C-alpha positions as CSV (number, residue, x, y, z in Angstrom):
1,M,3.3,0.0,7.6
2,I,1.0,-1.3,10.4
3,L,1.0,-4.9,9.1
4,M,4.8,-5.2,9.5
5,R,4.6,-4.2,13.1
6,I,2.2,-7.0,14.0
7,L,3.8,-9.8,12.0
8,P,5.8,-12.6,13.8
9,G,9.5,-12.0,13.6
10,V,10.3,-14.8,11.1
11,L,7.6,-13.6,8.7
12,K,8.9,-10.0,9.0
13,E,12.3,-11.3,7.8
14,L,10.6,-12.9,4.8
15,V,8.3,-10.2,3.7
16,K,11.0,-7.5,3.9
17,H,12.1,-8.9,0.5
18,V,8.6,-8.4,-1.0
19,P,8.1,-4.9,-2.4
20,T,5.8,-3.0,-0.1
21,V,3.6,-1.7,-3.0
22,L,2.2,-5.3,-3.2
23,F,0.6,-4.9,0.2
24,Q,-1.3,-1.8,-1.1
25,V,-2.9,-4.0,-3.7
26,V,-4.0,-6.8,-1.4
27,E,-7.3,-6.4,0.5
28,W,-6.4,-5.1,4.0
29,H,-9.1,-7.1,5.8
30,E,-7.7,-10.3,4.3
31,L,-4.2,-9.6,5.4
32,A,-5.3,-8.8,8.9
33,A,-7.2,-12.0,9.2
34,E,-4.2,-14.0,8.2
35,V,-1.9,-12.8,11.0
36,P,-3.3,-15.0,13.8
37,K,-3.2,-18.1,11.6
38,L,0.3,-17.4,10.5
39,S,1.4,-16.9,14.1
40,R,0.0,-20.3,15.1
41,R,1.8,-22.0,12.2
42,I,5.1,-20.3,12.9
43,L,5.1,-20.5,16.7
44,Q,3.0,-23.7,17.3
45,K,3.7,-25.5,14.1
46,E,0.0,-25.8,13.5
47,G,-0.7,-28.1,10.5
48,Y,3.0,-28.8,10.0
49,E,3.1,-32.5,10.5
50,P,0.2,-33.4,8.3
51,L,1.5,-31.3,5.4
52,F,5.1,-32.6,5.9
53,N,3.8,-36.2,5.7
54,I,2.0,-35.3,2.4
55,Q,4.9,-33.5,0.8
56,K,7.7,-35.8,1.7
57,P,6.8,-38.8,-0.6
58,S,5.8,-36.4,-3.4
59,L,9.3,-34.7,-3.4
60,A,11.4,-37.8,-2.9
61,P,11.4,-38.8,-6.6
62,F,13.0,-35.5,-7.5
63,G,16.0,-36.1,-5.2
64,I,14.6,-33.9,-2.4
65,E,14.8,-35.3,1.1
66,M,12.6,-33.5,3.7
67,T,13.6,-33.6,7.4
68,P,11.8,-32.1,10.4
69,E,15.1,-31.5,12.2
70,L,17.1,-28.3,11.8
71,L,20.0,-28.6,9.5
72,N,23.7,-27.8,10.0
73,N,24.2,-26.3,6.6
74,T,27.3,-24.2,7.1
75,A,29.0,-26.1,4.2
76,Y,26.0,-25.7,1.9
77,A,27.0,-24.0,-1.4
78,V,24.3,-23.5,-4.0
79,T,25.5,-25.5,-7.0
80,K,23.7,-25.8,-10.4
81,E,22.5,-29.3,-9.3
82,S,21.1,-28.2,-6.0
83,A,19.5,-25.1,-7.7
84,E,17.8,-27.3,-10.2
85,K,16.4,-29.6,-7.4
86,C,15.1,-26.5,-5.7
87,L,13.2,-25.6,-8.9
88,Y,11.8,-29.1,-9.0
89,L,10.6,-28.5,-5.4
90,Y,9.1,-25.2,-6.4
91,F,7.0,-26.6,-9.3
92,R,6.1,-29.8,-7.5
93,Q,4.5,-27.9,-4.6
94,L,2.6,-25.7,-7.0
95,F,0.7,-28.8,-8.1
96,S,-0.1,-29.8,-4.5
97,T,-3.8,-29.2,-3.5
98,Q,-3.1,-29.8,0.2
99,G,-0.7,-26.9,0.9
100,I,2.7,-25.4,0.2
101,F,5.7,-24.8,2.5
102,L,6.7,-21.2,1.4
103,D,10.2,-20.7,2.8
104,L,12.7,-21.7,0.2
105,R,15.7,-19.7,1.6
106,S,19.0,-21.4,1.4
107,Q,19.4,-21.5,5.1
108,N,16.8,-24.2,5.3
109,F,18.8,-26.5,2.9
110,A,21.8,-28.8,2.9
111,A,23.1,-31.2,0.3
112,N,24.8,-34.6,0.2
113,H,26.1,-36.6,-2.8
114,T,22.6,-37.6,-4.0
115,N,19.9,-35.5,-2.5
116,L,19.0,-31.9,-1.6
117,R,18.0,-31.9,2.1
118,W,15.3,-29.5,3.2
119,H,14.0,-28.6,6.6
120,P,10.7,-26.6,5.9
121,S,9.9,-23.9,8.4
122,G,6.4,-23.6,9.7
123,I,5.3,-21.0,7.2
124,W,2.9,-22.6,4.8
125,T,-0.4,-21.9,3.0
126,Q,-3.0,-23.5,1.0
127,F,-4.0,-21.5,-2.1
128,S,-7.7,-21.3,-2.8
129,P,-8.7,-24.0,-5.3
130,D,-9.6,-21.4,-8.0
131,F,-6.4,-19.5,-7.6
132,Q,-4.2,-22.6,-7.7
133,A,-6.0,-23.8,-10.9
134,G,-5.7,-20.4,-12.5
135,L,-2.0,-20.1,-11.6
136,L,-1.3,-23.5,-13.1
137,E,-3.2,-22.4,-16.2
138,V,-1.0,-19.3,-16.4
139,Y,2.1,-21.5,-16.3
140,E,0.8,-24.0,-18.8
141,G,-0.4,-21.3,-21.1
142,F,3.0,-19.5,-20.9
143,Y,5.2,-22.6,-21.5
144,Q,2.9,-24.1,-24.1
145,E,2.8,-20.7,-25.9
146,D,-1.0,-20.8,-25.7
147,E,-2.1,-17.1,-25.3
148,A,-5.8,-18.0,-24.8
149,K,-5.0,-20.3,-21.8
150,Y,-2.4,-17.8,-20.4
151,F,-5.0,-15.0,-20.3
152,S,-7.7,-17.3,-19.1
153,G,-5.5,-18.1,-16.1
154,L,-4.8,-14.4,-15.4
155,K,-8.5,-13.7,-15.4
156,R,-9.1,-16.7,-13.1
157,I,-6.6,-15.5,-10.5
158,G,-8.1,-12.1,-10.5
159,L,-5.5,-10.0,-12.3
160,I,-7.7,-9.2,-15.4
161,A,-11.2,-7.8,-15.3
162,E,-13.7,-8.8,-18.0
163,D,-14.5,-5.2,-18.9
164,W,-10.9,-4.2,-19.6
165,N,-10.0,-3.2,-23.2
166,A,-7.5,-5.3,-25.2
167,S,-4.7,-2.9,-24.6
168,D,-4.9,-3.1,-20.8
169,K,-5.2,-6.9,-20.9
170,N,-2.1,-7.2,-23.0
171,E,-0.2,-4.8,-20.8
172,L,-1.0,-6.8,-17.7
173,G,-0.1,-10.0,-19.5
174,N,3.3,-8.6,-20.5
175,L,4.0,-7.3,-17.0
176,F,3.2,-10.7,-15.5
177,K,5.4,-12.4,-18.0
178,A,8.4,-10.4,-16.7
179,Q,8.7,-12.8,-13.8
180,F,9.4,-15.6,-16.3
181,G,12.4,-13.8,-17.8
182,S,13.6,-15.4,-21.0
183,S,12.8,-18.9,-19.7
184,L,10.6,-19.6,-22.7
185,T,13.5,-19.6,-25.2
186,S,16.6,-20.1,-23.0
187,N,18.0,-21.1,-19.7
188,I,18.0,-18.2,-17.2
189,V,20.1,-16.9,-14.4
190,F,18.0,-15.9,-11.4
191,N,18.2,-12.4,-10.0
192,L,16.1,-11.2,-7.0
193,D,16.2,-7.5,-8.0
194,D,14.7,-8.4,-11.4
195,L,11.8,-10.2,-9.7
196,K,11.3,-7.3,-7.3
197,N,11.2,-4.8,-10.2
198,S,8.6,-6.9,-12.0
199,I,6.4,-7.1,-8.9
200,I,6.7,-3.3,-8.4
201,K,5.6,-2.6,-12.0
202,L,2.8,-5.1,-11.9
203,S,1.5,-3.6,-8.5
204,H,1.6,0.0,-9.8
205,F,-0.4,-1.1,-12.8
206,L,-3.0,-2.8,-10.6
207,L,-3.2,0.3,-8.4
208,K,-3.8,2.4,-11.4
209,K,-6.6,0.1,-12.5
210,K,-8.0,0.0,-8.9
211,V,-7.7,-3.8,-8.7
212,K,-7.7,-5.4,-5.3
213,I,-6.2,-8.9,-5.1
214,T,-6.4,-11.7,-2.6
215,N,-3.8,-12.8,0.0
216,N,-2.9,-15.7,-2.3
217,F,-0.7,-13.2,-4.1
218,L,1.2,-12.3,-1.0
219,Y,1.9,-15.9,-0.3
220,L,3.0,-16.4,-4.0
221,G,5.2,-13.4,-3.6
222,I,6.9,-14.9,-0.5
223,Y,7.3,-18.2,-2.3
224,L,8.9,-16.5,-5.3
225,V,11.3,-14.2,-3.5
226,T,12.6,-17.0,-1.2
227,L,13.1,-19.1,-4.4
228,Y,15.0,-16.3,-6.1
229,S,17.1,-15.4,-3.0
230,H,18.2,-19.0,-3.0
231,L,18.8,-19.5,-6.7
232,E,20.6,-16.2,-7.3
233,Q,23.5,-17.6,-5.2
234,N,24.3,-19.8,-8.2
235,R,25.1,-17.8,-11.2
236,E,24.7,-20.5,-13.8
237,A,21.7,-20.5,-16.2
238,L,19.0,-23.0,-15.3
239,P,16.6,-24.9,-17.6
240,V,13.4,-23.7,-16.0
241,K,11.0,-24.6,-18.9
242,E,12.5,-28.1,-19.0
243,I,12.1,-28.6,-15.3
244,Y,8.5,-27.4,-15.4
245,F,7.6,-29.9,-18.1
246,N,9.5,-32.7,-16.3
247,V,7.4,-32.1,-13.1
248,R,4.2,-31.7,-15.1
249,N,4.7,-34.8,-17.2
250,S,5.7,-36.9,-14.2
251,L,2.3,-36.2,-12.6
252,K,0.4,-37.1,-15.8
253,S,2.2,-40.4,-16.3
């Protein structure tokens, strides 16, 4: 597709893991407008230092040590402990209103006896305020088993239209839940192919309903596939629900 030909090399490497059908659902003019901004962030590190300085102290309490230097991580093996810390990183950034570093691939990490060390690349974004609030509402509704809040969040992030019938709303809700796996009732083992399949099914449904979504979803897709590509290297089941609540509760105390 045309977009892939004009993306910076690093971003091409990332988005190749995102099912291409997702690009068909995102507004084209929004995608095209993002390319120059992403290029500046990747090549010139635009906005990197301010966001780094914001995120570093917020992640330290979870055993995550950020470093601006490239890491020699040839000895890094994804253990259950490091995978759990990466999940803490994923959720903590979701609550950040200043921006999110998106690249969670294992090549950007190393571990010592106490901390997970992370060198974030220059790929970052700032979700729109309404999208971020809606996404957190989706997570809260799902893990609290509050269907009204869950569907309210889906509507707020633009996946559900007001005039849909109940059957279509429920189908979309179930398709989006696929990314959570069985995390509501048990620990889960991460598998990137499972995530890709859920994105494909969701995107085809949105195409059928003629729904166009914002570029926030592309960034969320990159964030998720890099997380999954990292965590699937550890085949142990992880307590995702518990980690979500630990992060959430730490911010409310």
